[in-house]
C-alpha positions in Angstrom: 45.4 -42.1 -31.3 45.9 -38.5 -30.1 44.8 -35.4 -32.0 44.8 -31.7 -31.4 41.1 -31.5 -32.6 38.0 -33.4 -31.7 37.2 -35.6 -34.7 34.1 -34.7 -36.6 31.2 -37.1 -36.9 32.2 -37.8 -40.5 35.8 -38.6 -39.4 34.6 -40.9 -36.6 32.4 -42.8 -39.1 35.4 -43.2 -41.4 37.6 -44.4 -38.5 35.0 -46.9 -37.2 34.8 -48.3 -40.8 38.6 -48.5 -41.1 38.9 -50.5 -37.9 36.4 -53.2 -38.8 39.1 -55.7 -39.9 41.8 -54.5 -37.5 43.4 -57.2 -35.3 43.4 -57.0 -31.6 46.4 -55.2 -30.1 47.3 -58.1 -27.9 47.1 -61.9 -27.8 44.2 -63.0 -25.5 46.2 -66.1 -24.6 49.2 -64.1 -23.3 48.3 -62.0 -20.3 51.7 -61.8 -18.6 52.7 -58.3 -17.9 49.2 -57.0 -17.8 47.6 -55.3 -14.8 44.4 -57.0 -13.7 41.6 -54.9 -12.2 38.3 -55.7 -10.7 35.8 -53.2 -9.4 32.3 -53.8 -8.1 29.7 -51.4 -6.8 26.4 -52.5 -5.2 23.5 -50.9 -7.0 20.7 -52.1 -4.8 18.3 -55.0 -4.6 15.5 -56.6 -6.6 14.2 -57.0 -10.1 13.5 -53.3 -10.7 17.1 -52.3 -9.9 18.3 -55.2 -12.1 16.2 -54.1 -15.1 17.2 -50.5 -14.8 20.9 -51.4 -14.6 20.7 -53.7 -17.6 19.0 -50.9 -19.6 21.6 -48.4 -18.5 24.4 -50.7 -19.6 22.8 -51.4 -23.0 22.4 -47.6 -23.5 26.2 -47.0 -22.7 25.2 -44.8 -19.7 28.1 -46.3 -17.7 30.5 -44.0 -19.6 31.2 -40.8 -17.6 30.1 -37.4 -18.9 33.6 -36.5 -19.9 34.0 -39.6 -22.2 32.1 -40.0 -25.4 31.4 -43.3 -27.1 31.6 -43.3 -30.9 29.7 -46.2 -32.5 27.4 -47.2 -35.3 23.8 -46.9 -34.1 23.3 -50.4 -32.9 21.2 -51.0 -29.8 23.3 -52.4 -27.0 26.5 -54.2 -27.8 26.9 -56.8 -30.5 29.8 -59.1 -31.0 32.1 -57.7 -33.7 30.9 -54.2 -33.3 33.6 -51.5 -33.3 33.3 -48.7 -30.7 35.7 -46.0 -29.7 35.9 -44.0 -26.5 36.9 -40.4 -27.0 38.4 -38.3 -24.2 40.4 -35.1 -24.0 43.5 -35.3 -21.8 46.0 -32.5 -21.5 44.7 -30.8 -24.5 44.8 -33.8 -26.8 41.8 -35.8 -28.0 42.3 -39.5 -27.7 40.2 -41.9 -29.8 40.5 -45.4 -28.4 39.0 -48.1 -30.6 37.8 -51.5 -29.3 35.9 -54.5 -30.7 33.0 -56.1 -28.8 34.3 -59.7 -28.3 31.4 -61.3 -26.7 28.2 -60.9 -24.6 28.1 -62.1 -21.0 24.4 -62.8 -20.6 22.6 -65.3 -18.4 19.8 -65.3 -15.8 22.2 -63.6 -13.4 24.6 -61.6 -15.6 24.2 -59.0 -18.3 27.1 -57.4 -20.1 29.9 -57.6 -22.6 33.6 -57.7 -23.1 35.6 -55.6 -25.5 39.2 -55.8 -26.6 41.5 -53.0 -27.7 42.6 -52.4 -31.3 46.1 -51.1 -32.4 45.1 -47.4 -32.3 44.1 -47.6 -28.6 46.4 -46.0 -26.0 46.2 -49.1 -23.8 46.1 -52.8 -24.8 43.9 -55.4 -23.2 40.3 -56.3 -22.4 37.5 -54.8 -20.3 34.3 -56.3 -19.2 31.2 -54.3 -18.1 28.6 -56.4 -16.4 25.6 -56.2 -14.1 25.3 -59.2 -11.8 22.4 -60.4 -9.8 23.7 -62.3 -6.7 22.0 -65.1 -4.8 21.0 -62.7 -2.0 19.0 -60.5 -4.5 21.6 -57.8 -4.6 22.5 -56.2 -7.9 26.1 -55.2 -8.6 27.9 -53.3 -11.4 31.2 -55.0 -12.2 34.2 -53.9 -14.3 37.0 -56.4 -14.9 40.0 -55.6 -17.0 43.5 -56.6 -17.8 45.6 -54.0 -19.6 48.9 -52.2 -19.9 50.0 -49.1 -21.8 50.5 -49.5 -25.6 51.1 -45.9 -26.8 54.5 -44.4 -25.9 52.7 -41.4 -24.2 50.7 -43.8 -22.1 54.0 -45.6 -21.1 55.7 -42.3 -20.4 52.8 -41.0 -18.4 51.9 -44.3 -16.7 50.9 -42.7 -13.3 48.6 -40.3 -15.2 47.2 -43.1 -17.3 46.4 -45.2 -14.2 44.8 -42.1 -12.6 42.5 -41.7 -15.6 41.6 -45.4 -15.5 40.7 -45.1 -11.8 38.8 -41.9 -12.5 36.9 -43.7 -15.2 35.9 -46.6 -12.8 34.8 -44.2 -10.1 32.7 -42.0 -12.5 31.3 -45.0 -14.3 30.1 -46.5 -11.0 28.5 -43.2 -10.1 26.7 -43.1 -13.4 25.3 -46.6 -12.9 23.9 -46.0 -9.4 20.2 -45.3 -9.2 
């Protein structure tokens, strides 16, 4: 959803409310034609690294400085919660809404999956997760399947992919201790 102006906090609150009952912009059962991505960055070893990484993920610190997360003030990520990433690209503000679909928590994983809503420039799902591996190493993992949804994202596909790769790189940098 591109705009020439950055949405005000009041406008963002209204948008988040309006998206509460919006359907996903894709069918989770049909993944043909989607681009699958998986990126993992080693954060270190041990319980202290694990705890810090889980806290950072819960506080949305994995989002780069150039991206803002609009959300209701809820600690962490709860299933059903609506969030939107805001970013300015080529002079336009993009507000990309998603719904938290599920948590991915166990003794060795901590994270969540969200799915895109119809106003998002892309369509698909993305998982943000911290994993504790058997050797004691701690990893930050992003898994996604997506393809452009908005006509500008289709038209500017190479630029859209560049932004996705930049997001991953900068997100990994934010998660490293």
